[in-house]
C-alpha positions as CSV (number, residue, x, y, z in Angstrom):
1,M,-3.5,9.9,-22.0
2,S,-2.3,12.0,-24.9
3,Q,-0.8,10.5,-28.0
4,G,2.8,9.5,-27.6
5,E,2.7,9.8,-23.8
6,E,4.3,7.0,-21.9
7,P,1.9,5.0,-19.6
8,V,4.5,5.0,-16.8
9,Q,7.1,7.7,-16.1
10,Y,9.9,7.4,-13.5
11,L,11.1,10.5,-11.7
12,E,14.7,10.5,-10.3
13,P,15.4,6.8,-10.8
14,T,18.4,5.6,-8.7
15,P,20.3,2.5,-10.0
16,A,22.0,2.0,-6.6
17,T,18.6,1.4,-4.9
18,G,16.5,0.2,-7.9
19,S,13.9,2.8,-7.0
20,S,12.5,6.1,-8.2
21,A,11.5,9.1,-6.1
22,A,8.1,9.1,-7.8
23,V,6.3,7.2,-10.5
24,I,3.5,8.7,-12.7
25,V,0.9,6.2,-14.0
26,Q,-1.4,7.3,-16.7
27,A,-4.8,5.7,-17.2
28,S,-4.1,2.0,-16.5
29,P,-5.6,-0.7,-14.5
30,W,-3.3,-2.1,-11.8
31,A,-2.8,-5.1,-9.6
32,Q,-2.3,-4.8,-5.8
33,T,-0.6,-7.7,-4.0
34,S,-1.0,-8.7,-0.4
35,Q,2.0,-8.5,1.9
36,M,4.2,-11.3,0.7
37,L,6.7,-13.2,2.9
38,A,9.6,-15.4,1.8
39,W,7.6,-18.6,1.5
40,D,8.8,-21.5,-0.6
41,E,6.4,-23.8,-2.5
42,A,5.6,-25.7,0.7
43,G,4.6,-22.6,2.5
44,K,7.7,-22.4,4.7
45,V,9.6,-19.2,5.3
46,V,13.1,-19.8,3.8
47,R,16.4,-19.0,5.5
48,P,15.4,-17.3,8.7
49,D,19.0,-16.1,9.1
50,D,19.5,-14.5,5.7
51,V,17.6,-11.3,4.7
52,A,19.1,-11.2,1.2
53,V,17.9,-14.7,0.4
54,Q,14.5,-13.9,1.9
55,S,14.3,-10.7,-0.2
56,E,15.0,-12.7,-3.4
57,Q,12.2,-15.2,-2.5
58,V,9.7,-12.4,-1.7
59,L,10.4,-10.8,-5.1
60,K,10.0,-14.2,-6.7
61,N,6.6,-14.6,-4.9
62,L,5.5,-11.1,-6.0
63,E,6.4,-12.0,-9.6
64,T,4.3,-15.2,-9.4
65,A,1.4,-13.3,-8.0
66,L,1.5,-10.6,-10.7
67,Q,1.8,-13.2,-13.5
68,V,-1.6,-14.6,-12.3
69,V,-3.3,-11.4,-13.4
70,E,-1.1,-10.9,-16.5
71,S,1.2,-8.4,-15.1
72,R,5.0,-8.6,-14.4
73,L,7.4,-7.6,-11.7
74,D,9.1,-5.1,-14.1
75,Q,5.7,-3.3,-14.3
76,T,5.7,-2.6,-10.5
77,V,5.1,1.1,-9.8
78,K,5.0,1.0,-6.0
79,L,6.8,-1.3,-3.7
80,N,6.4,-1.3,0.1
81,V,9.1,-3.1,2.0
82,Y,8.7,-4.2,5.6
83,V,11.8,-5.2,7.5
84,A,12.0,-6.8,11.0
85,H,15.3,-5.0,11.7
86,E,16.3,-1.5,10.5
87,E,19.8,-2.6,9.8
88,S,18.5,-4.9,7.1
89,V,17.5,-2.1,4.7
90,S,20.9,-1.9,3.0
91,A,20.9,-5.6,2.2
92,V,17.3,-5.5,0.9
93,Q,18.1,-2.5,-1.3
94,Q,20.9,-4.3,-3.0
95,V,18.5,-7.2,-3.9
96,V,15.9,-4.7,-5.1
97,A,18.5,-2.9,-7.2
98,K,19.5,-6.1,-8.8
99,R,15.9,-7.1,-9.7
100,F,15.0,-3.6,-11.0
101,A,18.2,-3.0,-12.9
102,G,16.3,-2.0,-16.0
103,P,14.6,1.3,-16.7
104,A,11.5,0.4,-14.6
105,K,12.2,1.4,-11.0
106,P,9.3,1.6,-8.6
107,A,8.7,4.1,-5.9
108,V,9.8,2.3,-2.7
109,T,9.0,2.8,1.0
110,Y,10.8,1.0,3.8
111,V,9.1,0.4,7.1
112,T,10.6,-1.3,10.2
113,T,8.0,-3.4,11.9
114,A,7.4,-6.8,13.5
115,L,6.2,-9.2,10.8
116,P,3.4,-11.8,10.7
117,H,5.7,-14.8,10.9
118,A,8.5,-15.3,13.5
119,D,11.0,-16.4,10.9
120,A,10.3,-13.6,8.5
121,L,13.0,-10.9,8.1
122,V,11.4,-9.0,5.2
123,A,8.0,-8.7,3.5
124,M,6.8,-6.7,0.6
125,D,3.6,-5.7,-1.2
126,A,3.4,-4.2,-4.7
127,I,1.3,-2.3,-7.1
128,A,1.9,-3.1,-10.8
129,V,0.2,-1.9,-13.9
130,I,-1.6,-4.4,-16.1
131,T,-0.9,-3.8,-19.8
132,S,-2.3,-7.0,-21.3
133,S,-4.8,-6.8,-24.1
134,K,-7.4,-8.6,-22.0
135,P,-9.6,-5.9,-20.3
136,V,-9.7,-5.7,-16.5
137,T,-13.5,-5.5,-16.0
138,G,-13.8,-5.4,-12.2
139,V,-12.2,-5.9,-8.8
140,R,-11.0,-9.5,-8.6
141,T,-9.0,-11.3,-5.9
142,T,-6.9,-14.3,-6.8
143,L,-5.0,-16.7,-4.7
144,S,-1.5,-16.8,-6.3
145,I,0.4,-19.4,-4.2
146,P,-2.0,-22.1,-2.9
147,A,0.5,-23.4,-0.3
148,T,0.5,-20.0,1.5
149,S,-3.2,-19.5,1.6
150,F,-4.5,-16.4,3.3
151,R,-1.7,-13.9,2.6
152,A,-0.8,-14.8,-1.0
153,R,-3.4,-12.7,-2.8
154,V,-3.5,-10.2,-5.6
155,T,-6.4,-7.9,-6.3
156,T,-7.1,-6.0,-9.5
157,M,-8.0,-2.3,-9.7
158,P,-9.9,-1.5,-13.0
159,L,-10.0,1.8,-14.7
160,G,-12.2,4.4,-13.1
161,S,-12.4,6.4,-9.9
162,R,-10.3,5.4,-6.8
163,I,-11.3,5.8,-3.2
164,Y,-8.9,6.2,-0.3
165,I,-10.3,5.9,3.2
166,S,-8.1,7.2,6.0
167,G,-7.4,4.9,8.9
168,Q,-10.4,4.1,11.1
169,A,-10.4,2.5,14.6
170,D,-12.8,1.5,17.3
171,Q,-12.6,1.7,21.0
172,A,-13.1,-2.0,21.7
173,T,-10.7,-3.6,24.1
174,T,-9.8,-6.8,22.3
175,L,-8.1,-7.0,19.0
176,A,-10.7,-9.3,17.5
177,E,-13.7,-7.1,18.5
178,A,-11.9,-3.9,17.5
179,T,-11.2,-5.4,14.1
180,R,-14.8,-6.5,13.6
181,L,-16.3,-3.1,14.6
182,T,-13.7,-1.2,12.6
183,L,-14.6,-3.2,9.5
184,L,-18.3,-2.4,10.0
185,G,-17.4,1.3,10.3
186,L,-15.5,1.1,7.0
187,E,-18.4,-0.6,5.4
188,K,-20.6,2.4,6.3
189,S,-18.0,4.7,4.8
190,L,-18.0,2.6,1.6
191,K,-21.8,2.8,1.5
192,F,-21.6,6.6,1.9
193,S,-19.5,6.7,-1.3
194,G,-21.8,4.4,-3.2
195,R,-19.5,1.4,-3.0
196,A,-19.5,-1.9,-1.0
197,K,-17.2,-4.7,0.2
198,P,-16.7,-6.2,-3.3
199,D,-15.0,-2.9,-4.3
200,V,-12.2,-3.1,-1.8
201,V,-8.8,-3.5,-3.4
202,Q,-6.5,-3.3,-0.4
203,L,-6.6,-3.0,3.4
204,K,-3.6,-1.9,5.5
205,C,-3.9,-2.9,9.1
206,F,-2.0,-1.2,11.9
207,L,-2.2,-3.4,14.9
208,L,-0.8,-4.3,18.2
209,P,0.6,-6.9,18.9
210,M,1.6,-8.5,15.6
211,S,1.7,-11.9,17.4
212,R,-2.1,-11.8,17.4
213,V,-2.4,-11.2,13.6
214,A,-4.4,-14.4,13.3
215,D,-7.2,-12.8,15.2
216,V,-7.4,-10.1,12.5
217,E,-7.2,-12.6,9.7
218,R,-10.2,-14.5,11.2
219,E,-12.3,-11.3,11.4
220,L,-11.4,-10.4,7.8
221,E,-12.4,-13.8,6.5
222,N,-15.7,-13.6,8.4
223,F,-16.3,-10.0,7.2
224,F,-15.7,-10.8,3.5
225,A,-17.2,-14.3,3.4
226,P,-18.1,-16.0,1.2
227,A,-16.0,-13.8,-1.1
228,A,-12.2,-13.8,-0.9
229,V,-10.4,-11.3,1.3
230,P,-8.7,-8.7,-0.9
231,A,-5.0,-7.8,-0.6
232,V,-4.0,-7.1,3.0
233,S,-0.8,-5.7,4.6
234,Y,0.1,-5.5,8.3
235,V,2.2,-3.1,10.3
236,E,2.7,-3.2,14.1
237,W,1.8,0.2,15.3
238,E,1.9,1.2,19.0
239,S,-1.3,3.0,19.9
240,T,-4.0,3.2,22.6
241,L,-6.3,1.3,20.3
242,P,-5.8,-2.3,19.2
243,I,-6.1,-1.7,15.4
244,E,-6.5,1.0,12.8
245,I,-7.4,0.1,9.2
246,E,-7.0,2.0,5.9
247,V,-8.8,1.0,2.7
248,V,-8.3,1.5,-1.0
249,A,-11.3,0.8,-3.1
250,H,-12.5,1.1,-6.7
251,G,-14.9,4.0,-7.0
252,G,-16.7,2.8,-10.1
253,A,-16.6,4.2,-13.6
254,T,-15.6,7.8,-13.8
255,P,-18.7,9.9,-14.1
256,Q,-19.5,11.4,-17.5
257,P,-19.2,14.2,-18.2
258,A,-16.1,14.2,-16.0
259,P,-16.5,16.0,-12.7
260,V,-15.1,19.6,-12.5
261,A,-12.9,18.5,-9.5
262,S,-10.5,15.7,-10.2
263,I,-10.5,14.8,-6.5
264,E,-13.2,15.0,-3.9
265,Y,-12.5,15.2,-0.1
266,L,-15.4,13.7,1.9
267,T,-16.5,13.0,5.4
268,P,-19.0,10.3,6.0
269,P,-21.8,11.4,8.4
270,E,-20.9,8.8,11.0
271,L,-17.4,10.4,11.4
272,K,-16.3,13.7,12.8
273,A,-14.6,16.0,10.3
274,S,-10.9,16.5,11.0
275,P,-9.2,19.9,10.6
276,V,-5.9,18.1,9.7
277,F,-6.9,15.4,7.2
278,S,-9.7,14.1,5.0
279,R,-11.6,11.0,6.1
280,M,-12.0,10.0,2.5
281,A,-10.7,11.0,-0.9
282,R,-12.3,10.0,-4.2
283,V,-10.1,10.5,-7.2
284,H,-11.5,10.9,-10.7
285,H,-8.4,11.9,-12.6
286,P,-7.1,9.0,-14.7
287,S,-3.5,9.5,-13.6
288,T,-1.9,8.5,-10.3
289,I,1.4,9.6,-8.8
290,F,3.1,7.1,-6.4
291,I,5.8,8.6,-4.2
292,G,8.4,6.6,-2.4
293,G,9.4,7.0,1.3
294,L,10.6,10.4,2.4
295,H,12.8,10.9,5.4
296,G,14.0,13.8,7.5
297,A,17.8,14.3,8.1
298,T,19.5,12.3,10.8
299,G,20.1,14.5,13.8
300,A,17.2,16.9,13.1
301,N,14.4,17.1,15.6
302,G,10.9,15.9,14.9
303,T,9.6,19.3,13.8
304,Q,12.5,19.9,11.5
305,Q,12.1,16.4,10.0
306,V,8.4,17.0,9.2
307,E,9.3,20.3,7.6
308,Q,12.0,18.7,5.5
309,I,9.7,15.9,4.4
310,F,6.9,18.2,3.3
311,D,9.5,20.3,1.5
312,Q,10.7,17.2,-0.4
313,L,7.1,16.2,-1.1
314,G,6.2,19.6,-2.5
315,K,9.1,19.5,-4.9
316,L,8.2,16.0,-6.1
317,L,4.6,16.9,-6.6
318,Q,5.6,20.0,-8.6
319,A,8.0,17.9,-10.7
320,S,5.2,15.4,-11.3
321,G,2.8,18.1,-12.4
322,S,0.7,18.1,-9.3
323,D,0.5,19.9,-5.9
324,F,-0.7,19.5,-2.3
325,K,-4.3,20.4,-3.4
326,H,-4.4,17.1,-5.2
327,L,-2.7,14.9,-2.5
328,A,-5.1,11.9,-2.1
329,K,-3.4,9.7,0.5
330,A,-0.4,10.1,2.8
331,T,0.7,7.3,5.1
332,Y,3.2,8.2,7.8
333,Y,5.5,6.1,10.0
334,V,6.9,7.5,13.1
335,S,9.6,6.7,15.6
336,Q,9.4,8.5,19.0
337,D,11.6,7.5,21.9
338,Q,11.5,4.0,20.5
339,R,7.9,3.6,21.7
340,R,6.8,3.3,18.1
341,R,8.2,0.3,16.2
342,S,7.7,1.7,12.7
343,K,10.8,3.8,12.0
344,A,10.4,5.4,8.6
345,W,8.4,8.3,7.2
346,G,6.6,7.4,4.0
347,M,4.1,9.3,1.9
348,R,2.4,7.9,-1.2
349,D,-0.5,8.1,-3.7
350,A,-0.6,11.7,-4.7
351,V,-2.7,12.6,-7.7
């Protein structure tokens, strides 16, 4: 980071939504929370009939989690919001706008999906920079709200390289077996990159059905035992396979001298190379660009919406000082004939 350069820059901040189109983070460690629900101190989801009240409680829980690792809610650079009903987005946006009324406005993505608790109307996970004087020396997972156990976790990402592993899946028929085998496959990918389970900062699980999320949680606990499970988020995703899992991991200290390429695109030997996407991206550049959810125009067909989204993305990358050649991770959410329950396009984590 050059002298006088701000550690966090917000592009196209919008007060009405409390969000920015993109957020540029210079060399900083960050905290990744798990997917938080609107639990109270007793571990009960509050007000199952009021999405605004639940949104306020979720943000409060995120704030508590971030404080555990000496970060703050107003240091959030990326916020993923999961709503049980698409019509709830407007109400959630109002709450988010109120909480992020200051200059700090994260990049935000909204996803419509079933949630891990029947009474939950909204859930969120967050990435926030850590600017305390105490150094972040490694990947650490902390339980932030004891009453809520498994899902109330926050994991630290220290300075250095970052690894993004595209979604992997296994052909097993049961959700539990598919989760177990998929995790073993991800472990091989980590080993290929010179990393291991303790380096995992976040997992995002796309599963079906959400009502069986406890099966996934048990497999995660068994896989990471005796260590704590890192930050995890869940999306119900209609597919021919029971589960697909993405991973973000710490890639270790940036090699010295710095690599010529700021980003490497890799394919582990166990996986077939794809002509469309990279199986793994390892980022060495100290800066990260987080991009909020991008959407095609209402009424446009699928092809037109994809073209519109990539046009928006390209302009944001250019404004951020980057380009498609340095896109490290893109997560998409699709609605098609209402067979897919996730109804928003979102792309993030460009470098």
